[in-house]
N, C-alpha and C positions, 0 to 999 in steps of 0.2 A: 461523754461527748456533748451532753446537754449544755454545760457551761460554755464550751468552745463554740457551740452553735449560736448561743445567745450573744457571745462576744462578737461573733461574725456579723450578726444582724445589726448590732450597735455600730460596728465599723462601716457597714453598708450605708446606714442612715447618715453617718458623718461624711462618708465619701461623696454621697450624692448632694449633701448640703454645702460642701466646700469644693473649691477648684484646685486644691493641692494635688498635683499630679503624682508626687511621690506617694502620698497616702493612697491615692486611687490605684496606683500600680501595685502597692503592697496588698491592698484589699483584693485586687484581681488575682494576685498570686495565691492568696489564702482560699478564695473561692475555687480556683482551679485545683488546688490541693484537695479540697473537699470533694470536688467532682471526680477527679481522677481516682482517688482512694475508693470511692463507692461506685465507680463506673460499672454499668450493667445491671444496677439494682434500682434505677429510677423509673418511675411511671412516665407516661407521656406528658402529663400535667407538670410533673417536676422538671422534666427536660425543657419544657417551654419556659418555666420560671428561670432556670439557669440561663437559658438563651437570652431572655430580656435583661437579666442582671449583668451578664457578661458583655452584652452589646453596649450598655450604658457605661460600664466601667472602662471598656477599651477605647471609648471615644476620646480622641485628642491625646492619647498617650504617645510618647516618643517611640521611634522605630525600634530601638533595642528592647523595650518593654513589650511592644506588640509582637516582635519576633520570638521572644522567649515564650510568651503565651501561646502563639500559634504553633510553635515547634512541639509543645507539650500536648496540645489539643489534637494535632494531626495524627498522633499515635493512639488516640482513644476511639474505640469502636462505635460508641454511641454519642459522639460529640454533637451538641446542639446544631441544628442545620443553618439557622440564620447567621450565627456568628462564624460558622465555617465558611459560608458564602462570602461574608464581609471580608474575612481574612484572605480568601482566594483571590478576591478582586482588589486587594491592597496594591497600590502602585509600587510600594517597596518590595522588591523581590525577596529580601531577607524575611519578610513577613509571609508573603504568599507562597514562596517556593516550597517550604516543607509541607504545607497543606495540599498544594497541587500535586506534589510528588508522592505523598504518603497516605493522605486521608481517604478512608473507604466511604466517607460520608459525602464526598463530592460526586454528584451524579453525572452521567454522560451529558445530560442537557446543560448543566453548569459548565462542564469542561468544554463543550463545543462553543458556548457563549464566550467563555474566557479566551479560548484559542482564537476566536474570531475577532476579538476586540483589544486584547492586551499585548504587552510587549513580547519581543522574541525571547527574553529571559523567562517570561511566564510559560511560553510554548515549550522551551527547553525543559522546564520543571515537569510539565505534563508528560513529556516524552520519556521520562524516567520512571513513570508509574509501573507497578508490577504487572498490571494488565491494562491494555488500551484497546478499546473496541473500534470497529471499522468506522463508525460515524465520527469518532474523534481523530483517528489517524488521517482520514480524508482532509480534515481542516489543517492538521499539522503539516502534511505533505504539500498541500496547496499554498499555505500562507507562510510556512516556516522557511528560515534561511538555510544555508548548507549545513550548519552545525545541528540545527533542529532536525532536519530531514535525516541526516546520518544517525543521529541519536535515536530517532524513532525506528529506523530501519534495522539498527543493531540490537534493539530491544527484543528479546525472545518472546516477551509478553504482548507485543504489538500484533494486531490482526488488521489485514488490509482488504479493502474491497477490490474488485477487478479494476475500477477506475483508479484506485490508489496505486495498485501495482503498475499500471500503465504509466502513471505520472512518475513513479520511481524510476522506471526504465528510462523515460525521457530525460530525467535529471541526471541519471548516472552515466550517460554517454560522455558528459564533460566532467565527471567527478569520479576519479579512480577509487577513492575511499568508499563512496556510496556503491559503486559497482561491486566491490569486494563484499560489502555487506549483503547485497542481493544474492550473490553467488553462494553465500554461506547459509542462506535461509532455505529450509526444506519445503516451505509452504509457497514458494514463488511458482506460479503456473509455468509449465515448461514453454508454453507459447511466448510468455513474456521474456524468459531467459533466451529463447531463440532470437527475439527481436533485439535483445541487448547485445549478444555477441555478433549478430549480423551488422548492427550499427557500428559497434566498436571495430570490427574487422574492416569495414569500409573506411572508417576514419583513419585507422592505422595505414591501410593500403595507400590512401590518398597522400598522406604525409610522407611515407617512404618513397613513393614514386616521384613526388616533387623534389625530394632531396637527392634521389639517385635515378634520374629518368632513363638512363641507358640500361638499367636492370629492371625495368617496369615489368616485363613478362615473367621473369623469375620471381619477383616480389609477389606478383599476383598469384602465381601458382603455389608459392610457399604458404601465403596467408589462406588461400582457399583450402589447402590440404590440412593446415592446422585447425581451421574452423570446422572442417568435416570431422576430424578426430574428436573435437570437443562435442560437437553435435551428437555424434554416435555414442560417446561416453554418457552424456546426459540422458539420452533416449534409453540406453541400455539399463540405466538405473531407475527408470520410470515405471512404476506399477500400472499406471494408466495406459501406457503404450503397450505393455505386455498383454494386458487384458484385451485391448482393442485388437491387437495383432492376432491373438489366438481365436477370438470370436469371429472376426471378419474373414480370416483365412478359411475357416470352416464354411462360412456362408458363401464365399467365392467358389469353393470347391463344389458346393451344392447348386451353383448357378442362381443363387438368391441375392447376390449383390448387384444392385442396379442404381440408376439415377435417382429414383425415389428415395433410396436409402441415403445417398450422399446429400440430397437436399435436406432430409430430416436431420442428419448429423450437423450440417452447416448451420441450419436455422437454430438448432439447440446449442450452438457455440461449442460443440465437442471437437476440439482441435485434434486429438489423437485419432478418433474414429474417422474423421474427415480425411486426414492425411493418409491413414492406412488404406481406406477405401479407394481414394484416388490412385494411390500407388498400385494397388492390385488391379483395378479396372483398366488403367492406362499402361500398365507394365512399365512403371517408372520407379527408379530408386527412391526410397523413402526420404533420403537426405534432400534430394531435389524438390520433392513435393513440399516438404516442411519449409524449405527456404521460400518457395513460391507463396506460402501462406503468411510469411512474416516480413518479406522485403517491401520496400516502399512502392515499387512500380507494380502496376496491375497487368501489364501485357502478358506475362507468362501464364498467369492464372486464366486469362481469357482464352489463350491458345489451348490450354488443357481442356476447358469446358467445351470449346468448339470441336476439338478433335474427338472428344468423347461423345459428341452428338447431343450434348445437353441443351435444355431450354435456357432462355434468358433468366427465368425465375431461379433456376439452379445456379447459374453463373452469378446472379446477384447475391444469392445466399452465401456463396463462396467469398465474394468481395466484402460483404458485411462482416463475415467472420474474420477475414484478414484485417479489416479496419479496426476490429476490437472495440475499445471504448471511445476511440476518437471518432468524431463526426465525419461521415462521408458526405461531402456537400452534394446537393442535388445536381448542380452543374457537372460535377465530376462524375457522378453516377450516370448522367445523361451522355457524357462523353464516352464512358465505358460501353454503354448500350450501342452507341453509334459504331464504335470500333468492333464490337462483337457482331453487329449486324452486317457490316462490310466484310468481315473475315470469312473466307470460303473454307469449308471443311477440309478439302484436299490440301489447301495451303497449311492449315493448322496441323494436319497429319504429318506433312513433310517437316514442319518445324518440330513436332514432337519427336520424330525420328532423329533429328539433329540433336536435340537435347539428350536423348539416350546415348548417342555416339559420343558426345562431348563429355558426358558423365563417366562413361567407361574409360575415356582417354585421360581422366584425371582432372577435368575442369580447368584446363590450362588457359 
């Protein structure tokens, strides 16, 4: 290998001395051969040397040569970091794509910067990585087009923050393919799934009623019944709901379930425990309570809080839980406080009884 190594050094000197791109591309190929063949055996100092050499050789090469080089380096576990970054930010997706999609040497910090500044093709390549962390998917969902967002959501290796899931739900209302991706993901919080089919149900109902106004009542009842069945099915398969139900049913039987507990659950953003606790304390069907915690309007939740004799602090915690990751404007919160203050408890209790009766009658 000594002679081959010496020959390579001579070629490097010639490649740097002349501007013949074909010679430079051939030298880069040989340097890459040497690196790939001995991958995993280099010291930090040797990796830095390869980094500098590759950076110089790759400068000015045509797209095809850079793409072939990047494709090989993307599959190497200890690829030099500077050249990997350079390739990842290449404007030509043929060059950047394999590195962004495959290289384990591209850090989350680099991926976030890339996804924040580069083309939709670059984002699409990132969305195909084997594992994608929350900080990266936040940017992909926020900045990506429909194709990027669907690709990210359908990737089993994608992990999403609460904000990311909320954004996905918002986008999926108008995108059937994305909605199906979300339904198939086991890690989507049930509260977000509830928001999704609540929004979709409303959208479908509005369109059907506009097309067939004479059948509005039947359409409304049919969609409500279908939504209830889906809601029940999703809840039945939720370990979080089962745990909350068993725990709080016992607390309720012991007389230990009170407003303080509900405020704690809501403040902690614990959807399952908050819903189960409200249902038990107010003697309401769980489907009704869950819907009140995800639908757009606030009135029903304010009625529940007033009928339960809760303080404004507890009512506010429930409202903030319902709002999720979306901002609840100060003016909107003030308006809710005014409504809550004006609402009489006996009026709220009467409304609560009406909700119970309507639920038993099938929510027609």
